[in-house]
C-alpha positions in Angstrom: 113.6 95.8 114.9 113.8 93.1 112.6 114.8 95.3 110.3 117.8 96.8 112.4 118.3 93.1 113.4 118.4 92.1 109.4 121.2 94.5 109.1 123.3 94.5 111.8 123.9 91.1 112.5 125.0 89.9 109.3 127.8 92.5 109.7 129.5 90.5 112.1 130.0 87.0 109.9 131.1 89.0 107.1 135.2 89.3 106.5 135.5 92.9 108.4 133.4 92.5 110.6 134.3 88.7 111.4 137.8 89.8 112.2 137.4 92.4 114.1 135.2 90.4 116.8 138.4 87.8 116.5 140.6 90.5 117.5 138.3 91.7 120.1 137.9 88.4 121.3 142.3 88.4 121.3 142.4 91.5 123.1 139.6 89.4 125.8 142.6 86.5 125.9 145.5 88.3 125.6 146.8 87.8 129.6 145.0 84.4 130.7 145.3 82.5 127.2 148.2 84.4 124.9 148.3 81.2 122.5 144.4 81.6 121.9 144.9 85.5 121.2 147.6 84.7 118.7 145.2 81.9 117.1 142.9 85.0 116.9 144.9 87.0 115.7 146.5 84.6 113.0 142.9 84.0 111.8 142.1 87.5 111.4 144.6 88.1 109.9 144.5 85.3 107.4 140.8 86.1 106.8 142.0 89.5 105.5 144.1 88.2 103.4 141.7 85.6 101.5 138.9 87.8 101.2 140.7 91.0 100.0 142.5 88.3 97.5 141.1 89.2 93.9 140.6 85.9 92.4 138.3 84.7 95.0 136.7 87.9 95.5 135.8 87.9 91.4 135.7 83.9 91.7 132.5 84.4 94.0 131.5 87.2 92.3 131.4 85.3 88.6 129.1 82.7 90.3 126.4 84.7 91.1 126.3 87.5 88.5 127.2 85.4 85.4 124.1 82.7 85.9 122.1 85.6 83.7 124.4 87.4 81.3 123.0 90.6 79.5 120.7 89.9 76.3 121.0 92.4 74.0 117.9 90.8 72.6 115.4 90.4 75.3 111.7 90.1 74.0 108.8 92.6 74.8 107.1 93.0 78.1 103.9 94.7 79.4 106.1 96.5 82.0 109.9 96.9 83.1 110.4 97.0 86.7 113.4 98.7 88.2 114.2 97.5 91.5 116.1 100.3 94.5 119.4 100.5 95.7 120.7 102.9 93.1 120.1 106.2 94.1 121.6 108.9 96.8 119.0 111.2 98.2 118.9 114.7 97.5 120.6 116.0 100.7 123.1 119.2 101.3 125.6 119.7 99.9 124.5 117.6 97.2 122.6 119.9 94.6 120.3 117.0 92.9 120.1 113.7 93.8 122.9 111.1 92.7 123.4 107.7 91.0 125.5 104.9 93.9 127.1 102.4 92.4 124.1 100.3 91.5 123.3 103.3 89.3 123.2 101.5 85.8 119.6 100.0 87.2 118.1 103.6 86.1 120.3 103.9 83.1 120.0 100.5 81.9 115.7 100.5 82.8 115.2 104.1 81.3 117.5 102.7 77.9 115.0 99.3 77.7 112.2 102.0 77.9 113.4 104.1 75.1 114.0 101.1 73.1 110.5 100.0 73.2 110.9 97.0 75.1 107.5 98.2 77.5 104.9 100.8 77.3 105.6 100.5 81.2 108.4 101.6 83.3 108.0 100.5 87.3 110.3 101.7 89.7 110.1 99.5 93.2 111.9 101.3 96.5 111.6 102.9 99.5 113.6 104.3 101.5 114.4 103.4 105.4 114.8 106.2 107.9 115.5 104.9 110.8 112.8 106.9 112.6 114.0 110.1 111.6 110.9 111.3 109.6 109.8 111.7 105.9 112.1 111.7 103.2 110.7 111.1 99.7 111.4 107.4 98.4 113.8 106.0 96.0 111.5 105.5 93.6 110.3 108.8 93.0 114.1 109.8 92.6 114.7 107.3 90.3 111.4 108.2 88.9 113.0 111.7 88.3 116.1 110.7 86.9 114.5 108.9 84.7 112.3 111.6 83.0 115.6 113.4 83.1 116.8 110.8 80.3 114.0 111.1 78.3 110.9 108.8 79.9 107.7 110.8 79.8 106.0 110.8 83.2 102.6 109.2 82.0 105.1 105.9 81.4 106.3 105.7 84.7 104.7 104.0 88.1 105.9 103.9 91.5 106.3 101.3 94.2 107.5 103.9 97.2 106.8 101.7 100.4 109.2 98.7 99.8 112.0 98.4 102.3 113.7 94.7 100.8 113.8 92.7 98.0 110.7 90.8 99.4 109.0 93.5 99.5 110.1 94.9 96.1 108.2 91.9 94.7 105.1 91.2 97.0 104.2 95.1 96.7 104.6 95.7 93.2 102.7 92.6 92.3 100.0 93.9 94.0 100.2 97.5 92.3 100.5 95.7 88.5 97.9 93.0 89.7 95.0 96.1 89.4 96.2 96.4 85.7 96.5 92.6 85.0 100.2 92.8 84.1 102.4 89.6 85.1 105.0 90.0 82.0 108.1 91.9 83.1 111.4 93.1 82.4 113.4 92.6 85.6 115.8 95.1 85.9 118.7 95.1 88.8 122.1 94.6 89.4 124.1 91.6 88.1 124.7 89.9 91.9 121.2 90.5 93.1 119.5 88.8 90.1 119.8 85.4 91.2 117.7 86.2 94.7 115.2 88.6 92.9 114.4 87.0 89.5 113.6 83.6 92.0 111.6 86.2 94.3 109.3 88.0 91.6 109.0 84.4 90.1 107.7 83.2 93.4 105.3 85.9 93.5 103.6 84.8 90.3 105.5 86.9 87.5 106.9 85.9 84.4 109.8 87.5 84.6 112.7 87.9 82.1 116.0 88.8 83.3 117.6 92.3 82.6 120.6 92.5 84.8 123.2 95.4 84.4 126.3 96.9 86.7 128.3 93.9 86.0 131.8 94.0 87.8 133.3 90.8 86.9 134.1 91.3 83.2 136.2 89.0 80.5 139.1 91.1 80.7 139.5 93.4 83.7 141.6 95.9 82.8 143.2 94.3 80.1 145.7 92.7 82.2 146.8 89.5 81.3 146.4 87.4 84.4 149.5 84.8 83.1 152.4 87.3 83.3 153.6 87.8 86.5 152.7 91.7 86.8 148.6 90.6 86.9 149.3 87.5 88.9 151.3 89.9 91.5 147.9 92.3 90.9 145.5 89.6 92.0 147.7 88.3 95.0 147.8 92.0 97.0 145.2 92.8 99.1 143.3 95.4 97.8 140.0 97.0 99.8 137.9 96.9 96.2 138.0 93.0 96.4 137.1 93.0 100.4 134.1 95.2 99.4 132.9 92.9 96.5 133.1 90.0 98.3 131.4 91.2 101.4 128.6 92.2 98.8 129.2 88.5 97.1 128.4 87.1 100.7 125.8 89.1 101.4 123.5 88.1 98.7 124.4 84.1 99.5 123.2 85.2 103.0 120.2 86.8 101.6 119.4 83.6 99.4 119.3 81.5 102.3 117.6 83.9 104.9 114.8 84.0 102.2 114.4 80.8 101.4 114.3 79.8 105.0 111.4 82.3 105.4 109.8 80.8 102.0 110.1 83.6 99.8 111.9 81.5 97.0 
């Protein structure tokens, strides 16, 4: 139940969910409190306009993604740990597993292994089934992709049970403690790295961040934001901006919740 509520309740405070709550409230109040209903509609509209603005979305994303810029000169470590959230399972009509938006995690982890940064590649991630029976873990799917990229199976270690970032760290710690491993390169999306690094450090790892999957870059689409064309494109509401802002807010909510639970 905790897992379900942890997924459901935050949806109501993210921009789209909160806007829907305000619109439902407006429908309830429209006859008895028309001014309040109008205010709720105005707030919902303003919330969606601001949240789908490019400057707002990229600004909030940047505050997380640029804390640990990708380094081309990462040190060697005892293991590379790649966090889940990167793979879609093989379900009809997919002929095989597919990479999700965060699929760069697997590619980056495999690249670091093939570059000789560590002798062991660890994939951490279970899969939420909501009581629909057993299915292959995301860790196993990530391993299959890594093997297709040239990583030998003998160099891969799986942690297939974790369902959130805290469990990623705790279960991986238990797995690697058996081998006396503490120095790791931590691979996850740049947006996810601040929370992940804090959790893995709290678990006792000597973790070096190796972020990937950056969305905010220094020259997006080669559009100069100082031109009227660039400013216009930045002001026009876009669903992509709403999506990115929601992801960033999810991370900030996660940081607060994890801090309150003593996981950071």
